[in-house]
C-alpha positions as CSV (number, residue, x, y, z in Angstrom):
1,X,-73.0,72.6,-178.9
2,X,-73.9,71.2,-175.5
3,X,-72.5,67.9,-174.1
4,X,-75.2,65.5,-172.9
5,X,-74.1,64.2,-169.4
6,X,-75.8,61.0,-170.0
7,X,-73.2,60.0,-172.6
8,X,-70.3,60.2,-170.1
9,X,-69.4,56.6,-169.5
10,X,-68.2,55.4,-166.1
11,X,-65.8,52.6,-165.7
12,X,-67.3,49.7,-163.7
13,X,-65.9,49.3,-160.3
14,X,-62.9,47.0,-159.9
15,X,-63.9,44.0,-157.8
16,X,-61.5,43.4,-154.8
17,X,-59.0,40.6,-155.3
18,X,-59.8,37.3,-153.5
19,X,-58.0,36.9,-150.2
20,X,-55.9,34.0,-151.7
21,X,-54.6,36.4,-154.4
22,X,-53.7,39.0,-151.8
23,X,-52.0,36.7,-149.3
24,X,-48.4,37.0,-150.8
25,X,-48.7,40.7,-150.6
26,X,-50.1,40.7,-147.1
27,X,-47.4,38.4,-146.0
28,X,-44.6,40.5,-147.5
29,X,-46.1,43.6,-145.6
30,X,-46.0,41.8,-142.3
31,X,-42.5,40.6,-143.1
32,X,-41.5,44.2,-143.8
33,X,-42.9,45.3,-140.4
34,X,-40.4,43.0,-138.7
35,X,-37.5,45.0,-140.1
36,X,-35.7,41.8,-141.6
37,X,-32.5,43.6,-142.6
38,X,-31.9,44.7,-139.0
39,X,-32.9,41.4,-137.7
40,X,-30.3,39.6,-139.9
41,X,-27.6,41.6,-138.1
42,X,-29.2,40.7,-134.7
43,X,-29.1,37.0,-135.6
44,X,-25.5,37.2,-136.7
45,X,-24.6,38.9,-133.4
46,X,-26.6,36.3,-131.5
47,X,-24.9,33.4,-133.3
48,X,-21.5,34.8,-132.8
49,X,-22.1,35.3,-129.1
50,X,-23.5,31.7,-128.8
51,X,-20.6,30.4,-130.7
52,X,-18.0,32.2,-128.7
53,X,-19.6,31.2,-125.4
54,X,-20.2,27.5,-126.3
55,X,-17.8,24.6,-125.8
56,X,-15.6,23.6,-128.8
57,X,-18.1,21.0,-130.0
58,X,-21.6,22.1,-131.0
59,X,-23.6,19.1,-131.7
60,X,-26.8,17.3,-130.5
61,X,-28.5,19.3,-127.7
62,X,-26.2,22.3,-128.3
63,X,-27.4,22.6,-131.9
64,X,-31.0,22.5,-130.7
65,X,-30.2,25.1,-128.0
66,X,-28.7,27.4,-130.8
67,X,-31.8,26.9,-132.9
68,X,-34.1,27.9,-130.0
69,X,-31.9,30.8,-129.2
70,X,-32.0,32.1,-132.7
71,X,-35.7,31.5,-133.1
72,X,-36.7,33.3,-129.8
73,X,-34.4,36.1,-130.6
74,X,-35.8,36.5,-134.1
75,X,-39.3,36.6,-132.8
76,X,-38.6,39.2,-130.2
77,X,-36.6,41.3,-132.5
78,X,-39.3,41.0,-135.2
79,X,-42.0,42.0,-132.7
80,X,-39.9,44.9,-131.5
81,X,-39.5,46.1,-135.1
82,X,-43.2,45.9,-135.7
83,X,-44.1,47.7,-132.4
84,X,-41.5,50.4,-133.3
85,X,-43.2,50.9,-136.6
86,X,-46.6,50.9,-135.0
87,X,-45.5,53.7,-132.6
88,X,-43.9,55.7,-135.3
89,X,-46.6,55.3,-138.0
90,X,-47.6,59.0,-137.7
91,X,-44.1,60.3,-138.2
92,X,-43.4,57.7,-141.0
93,X,-46.4,59.0,-142.9
94,X,-44.9,62.4,-143.1
95,X,-41.4,61.3,-144.3
96,X,-40.8,60.5,-148.0
97,X,-38.3,57.6,-147.1
98,X,-40.9,55.9,-144.8
99,X,-44.2,56.9,-146.2
100,X,-44.5,53.7,-148.3
101,X,-44.1,51.3,-145.3
102,X,-47.1,49.1,-144.6
103,X,-48.6,51.1,-141.8
104,X,-48.4,54.7,-143.1
105,X,-49.4,53.5,-146.5
106,X,-52.6,51.9,-145.1
107,X,-51.8,48.4,-146.4
108,X,-51.8,47.1,-142.8
109,X,-54.2,48.2,-140.2
110,X,-52.6,49.6,-137.0
111,X,-54.5,47.2,-134.8
112,X,-53.3,44.2,-136.8
113,X,-49.7,45.4,-136.6
114,X,-50.1,46.0,-132.8
115,X,-51.4,42.4,-132.3
116,X,-48.8,40.9,-134.5
117,X,-45.9,42.8,-132.7
118,X,-47.3,41.7,-129.3
119,X,-47.8,38.2,-130.3
120,X,-44.3,37.8,-132.0
121,X,-42.6,39.4,-129.0
122,X,-44.5,37.2,-126.5
123,X,-43.9,34.1,-128.5
124,X,-40.1,34.9,-128.6
125,X,-39.9,35.4,-124.9
126,X,-41.8,32.2,-124.2
127,X,-39.5,30.2,-126.6
128,X,-36.5,31.7,-124.8
129,X,-37.9,31.1,-121.3
130,X,-39.0,27.5,-122.0
131,X,-36.3,26.3,-124.3
132,X,-33.2,28.3,-123.4
133,X,-33.4,29.9,-119.9
134,X,-34.9,32.6,-117.8
135,X,-31.9,34.8,-118.1
136,X,-32.1,34.9,-121.9
137,X,-35.9,35.6,-121.7
138,X,-35.2,38.4,-119.2
139,X,-32.5,40.0,-121.4
140,X,-35.0,39.9,-124.3
141,X,-37.7,41.6,-122.3
142,X,-35.2,44.2,-121.1
143,X,-34.0,44.8,-124.6
144,X,-37.5,45.0,-125.9
145,X,-38.5,47.5,-123.2
146,X,-35.4,49.6,-123.8
147,X,-36.0,49.7,-127.5
148,X,-39.5,50.8,-127.3
149,X,-39.4,52.9,-124.1
150,X,-36.1,54.6,-124.7
151,X,-34.7,54.4,-128.2
152,X,-38.0,54.9,-130.1
153,X,-39.1,58.1,-128.3
154,X,-35.6,59.6,-128.6
155,X,-35.6,59.4,-132.4
């Protein structure tokens, strides 16, 4: 008995989900690129340093300064985490623990991650420079450069 190849049924192609349906997953992937668990620790350390260095009463302009400090720091740290994952995407693809990250799994395009990391870092430095002070912005730039230029290649 021979099998007629015309009887083999093919499943119809699955249409891609609309952009609105994919948005939460895309947002979650970009959030994951920022390394939120590490950044929570960065924010705790930043808050602690701000609190210990501030006068006894934190109110009014001090609270706004704290908010800008935390926002700028979060943006720079998130940008650094994203750029770190961009630089390590080839290594991450080969390790079981990191292969499911957004870049090695292909859920986020490398060019999108690079642009996102640069924009987040730049936005954070601008917030720190304009709303906090130049010294805070300079420290953020130095930390970003050290993290990406020294720490990342040494891993």
